[in-house]
C-alpha positions in Angstrom: 36.3 141.7 -23.2 37.8 145.2 -22.9 36.2 148.0 -21.1 35.1 149.8 -24.3 33.2 146.6 -25.3 31.7 146.4 -21.9 30.7 150.0 -22.1 28.9 149.4 -25.4 27.2 146.3 -24.1 26.0 147.9 -20.8 25.5 151.5 -21.8 27.7 152.5 -18.9 30.7 154.8 -19.5 34.1 153.5 -18.9 34.3 156.1 -16.1 31.2 154.7 -14.5 32.4 151.1 -14.7 35.7 152.1 -13.0 33.7 154.1 -10.4 31.6 151.1 -9.6 34.8 149.0 -9.2 36.2 151.6 -6.8 33.0 151.7 -4.8 33.1 147.9 -4.4 29.9 147.3 -6.4 31.8 145.0 -8.8 35.1 143.4 -8.4 37.9 144.5 -10.7 38.2 142.0 -13.5 41.4 140.1 -14.2 43.9 141.7 -16.6 45.0 140.3 -19.9 48.6 139.9 -20.9 48.8 143.5 -22.0 47.5 144.7 -18.6 44.0 145.7 -19.8 40.9 144.8 -17.9 39.5 141.5 -19.3 35.8 141.3 -18.4 33.9 138.1 -18.5 30.2 137.7 -19.5 29.4 137.1 -15.8 31.0 140.5 -15.0 29.0 142.2 -17.8 25.8 140.6 -16.5 26.6 141.9 -13.0 27.2 145.4 -14.4 23.9 145.3 -16.2 22.2 144.3 -13.0 23.8 147.0 -11.0 22.8 149.5 -13.7 19.2 148.3 -13.5 19.1 148.6 -9.7 20.6 152.1 -9.9 18.3 153.3 -12.6 15.3 152.0 -10.7 16.3 154.1 -7.7 18.3 151.8 -5.4 21.1 153.7 -3.7 24.7 152.7 -4.4 25.2 151.8 -0.7 22.2 149.5 -0.8 23.4 148.0 -4.1 26.8 147.4 -2.4 25.1 145.6 0.5 23.0 143.5 -1.9 26.1 142.5 -4.0 28.0 141.6 -0.8 25.1 139.5 0.4 24.7 137.8 -3.0 28.4 137.1 -3.3 28.5 135.8 0.2 25.6 133.6 -0.5 23.5 135.3 2.2 20.4 134.7 0.2 18.0 135.8 3.0 19.6 139.3 3.1 19.8 139.5 -0.7 16.2 138.5 -1.1 15.1 140.9 1.6 16.8 143.8 -0.1 15.2 142.9 -3.5 11.8 142.4 -1.9 12.0 145.9 -0.2 13.0 147.4 -3.5 10.2 145.7 -5.4 7.6 147.1 -2.9 9.1 150.6 -3.5 8.9 150.1 -7.3 5.3 148.9 -7.1 4.3 152.0 -5.1 6.1 154.2 -7.6 4.2 152.4 -10.4 0.9 153.1 -8.7 1.9 156.7 -8.3 2.9 157.0 -12.0 -0.5 155.5 -13.1 -2.2 158.1 -10.9 -0.1 161.0 -12.4 -0.9 159.7 -15.9 -4.6 159.7 -15.2 -4.6 163.2 -13.6 -2.6 164.6 -16.5 -4.8 162.9 -19.1 -7.9 164.3 -17.5 -6.3 167.8 -17.4 -5.5 167.6 -21.1 -9.1 166.5 -21.9 -10.5 169.5 -19.8 -8.2 171.9 -21.6 -9.3 170.6 -25.0 -12.9 170.9 -23.9 -13.5 167.2 -24.2 -15.2 166.7 -20.8 
């Protein structure tokens, strides 16, 4: 699969995909006979996962550590990184629920509904 196809499938720009390769977050894919990157479904899946981690607030350096641990089959480290991230996400989720409640109450007061 060419980089343009991967870009469409992942929502990542070709520039971002190349940047992730340069940062060591994903390994560069093999090249086809014409010298173009030929991504596999497994590589697309990894790019989607890296994108998910990034969008959910994990730093690129932490993602790199996670990917290296996962690739090296260091499951305890990979699991630890994900568990720490999950705790952070759950705290953010609680905070967002609080912000929604406060904002909703403010709207009600402004409309004179309370």
